[in-house]
N, C-alpha and C positions, 0 to 999 in steps of 0.2 A: 496975386489969389490964390494962385497955385499953390504955397503951402499950407493956407488954408483948403484949398481944395483937395491937398493929397492929406493932409490931417484929418479932414472929415472921411475920408474912402478908407482910411487906417482904424476910424472907432465906428465906420459901418463895419468893416471887415471884423471887428475885434466883437460887435455885437450880433454879428452874425453868428462868430467861432463861439461863443457864452451861450449862444440861445442854442447850438447845436449841440454842444455838450449838454449843456441842461436837458435838453428833450432825449439827446439819449439813457445820461441818469437817468435820465424819471422815467421812461421805455425798460431798465434794467429792473426799478425801484417796483413798476405798475408788473412786469412779469413772475418777479421774486412773492410780490402779495399776491397775484392770482395762483398761483402755486402754492401757496400758503394756506390759502381760500380754499385751494380743490382739497387738500389734504384736513384741513378742517372737517368739509363739509362729507369727508368718506367718515372719518370718526364719529360723527354727528350719527350719521344715520347707521353706522355698525349700533353706537348706543340706542335710539331710537327701537331697532334689530331686537337688542338682546332684551329692552325692556316691555317691546311687545311679545316678546315670547315669554317673556318670565307672567304676562299678566295675562297673555291668553295660556299657559299652564294652570295657573291659580283658579282660572275659571274654570276650565275643563275638568281638574281635582274636583274641584266644588259641586258641579253637576255633576259629576260621576256619584261622586257620595251620597249626592239626592236620589237619581237614581236606584241606586244599590239598595237604601233605607228606603223606598217605594217596593221596588221588586223584593225585599225582605218583607214589608209589612203585609204585600200582596198575596205572598207563600203562607204567610200565617196566618192570615183571611182564608184562603183554600182549603189549606186542611183542617180549619174550625169548621168551614162549610159540610168540607169530606166527612169528617169525625160525625157532624151534626146528620145528615144524612144518612149516615152508614147504622146511626143509634136511630134513627127514623126508622129504615125499615125493619131492623133487627127487631125493634118494638111491634112494629106490623105484623109482624112474620109470626110472632110468640100470639099477638093478643086476635089477630085474623088471618090465619096463614093464608084460605081461599078463596077471600076477598082481593087478597095482595095478591097469589096466582091469578088469579082473573086480572087483574090493574096490569100486572108484567105484562100475561099474554096479549091483553088489548092492547098495549106499548107496543111489543115487539111486532105484533100486526102492522098498525099504520106506520111504524120507522119504515117493516117493510117494505108497506106498499108506495108509502114516498123513495125509498130510493130507487125501487126499479123504475120508477117514471125521469 
């Protein structure tokens, strides 16, 4: 029985050594895999940031051109209204100078009274 017991002990020791070696190898592999995964996650985050920056820049440029277009149209509309108003005042002064003067004095008085309060 001694030979058999010794043989079993040797087999158990060999198995334990093999298990420890496999665990050590697996631990090294897991560490390398985790390190590679960390690098991959860093690259992925950089790529996502670049995509978002590009899309954000595109949206910003689109919004900016839309706002500039609307502002340009508003300037043109204000210019047209100012021209029309100026033409109407000129025509009013030519056709009814005293009435235009009376209206202007009345508006001035009204604005002055409001301004004082």
